[in-house]
C-alpha positions, -999 to +999 in steps of 0.1 A: +611+799+176+579+800+182+543+776+178+530+792+143+565+787+123+567+751+140+525+748+121+540+768+090+572+750+085+546+722+098+519+730+068+551+731+040+562+703+046+529+688+037+526+706+005+548+684-004+542+652-018+553+621-041+593+623-050+597+657-034+588+642-007+611+613+000+638+634-012+635+654+013+635+629+041+665+611+030+684+641+030+676+647+062+683+614+073+716+617+051+726+652+074+715+638+107+735+607+104+765+627+088+761+651+118+769+619+140+795+604+115+813+639+121+805+641+160+807+612+172+829+594+141+824+565+108+835+539+130+804+543+145+783+548+121+801+519+098+796+501+129+758+505+129+758+497+089+779+466+091+756+452+122+725+457+103+744+428+085+742+403+118+708+420+128+691+414+093+705+374+091+691+369+131+652+387+120+652+363+090+657+336+105+645+340+137+613+311+142+596+329+172+587+366+151+551+361+152+553+355+190+568+380+198+546+401+180+525+428+209+504+451+188+484+427+170+456+455+161+464+466+129+492+462+107+511+493+116+515+478+151+527+444+138+551+462+120+563+486+148+566+448+168+591+434+143+610+467+141+615+464+177+624+424+175+649+438+148+660+466+172+664+436+198+686+422+173+709+454+159+713+464+193+731+434+206+755+429+167+759+461+176+775+457+208+796+432+190+810+449+152+816+482+176+840+457+195+854+445+173+859+476+152+872+497+187+899+470+195+909+466+156+911+505+152+941+531+155+923+560+174+931+578+149+902+598+125+901+627+102+869+646+105+863+643+068+830+657+056+832+640+020+836+604+037+814+612+061+783+622+040+795+591+019+795+567+048+756+579+054+746+577+021+757+543+026+738+536+057+707+554+042+709+527+008+713+498+033+680+511+055+664+515+027+667+475+013+660+468+049+624+485+051+619+474+005+630+441+018+628+427+047+610+447+066+579+465+045+572+499+062+546+509+036+522+512+068+538+540+083+554+559+054+549+548+021+567+560-007+562+575-042+550+549-069+584+567-091+607+561-061+595+526-054+605+520-083+642+526-082+641+501-055+615+470-067+630+460-101+649+423-100+684+423-083+678+458-060+682+440-029+715+425-040+730+458-049+711+473-021+732+451+008+765+454-018+771+481-027+772+499+008+796+473+023+816+481-015+815+520+004+819+510+041+854+491+031+865+523+006+858+549+035+863+529+071 
C-alpha cells in the first residue's frame, strides 16, 4: 500500500458527511469489536461491556475529577483528561469483572459470528450512550444532527444502558 492510495482513501472518507460518516464510524467499531470477540472470545468483550457500568458509577461520583484534569488549555483537552480518568476506573473494573467471568466460565465457547456481532453492537450502544449522556465527546467528534436525534430523546440514556445488559445476558 503506497502513500497515494492512503491519501485517496482519506479523501474519500472526508467526502462522507453527516449520517453516512457516523454510520461508517459505527460500523468500523462494530467490525473491530467483532474481530476482537472472535479472536479473544466473547467473554472478554462481555467483561469489557460489564466493566463499563462500575467504571461509569465510579467516574460519576468521583469527587476529584476537576482536580485531576491535566489539560485545561482547550475544551477538547478537558474531554481527553476526563476520558483518561474514566479509563483508569475502567481498567480497575475490567480486572475485577474479568476475574469473576473467568472463574465462573466453564471454558468452552463457540466462535459464533452472529453472537459476536450482537455482543459488539451491545458494546457500541453502551459506548454511544456514555458519550452522549455521561462524558460528552462532541469536542472530539460531533455526530450529525440526525444521528443526535436518535440518542437524545427523553429516555435514551435508560434504554442505552439497559439494552446492552439484555444482549449480554442473552449472548454470552
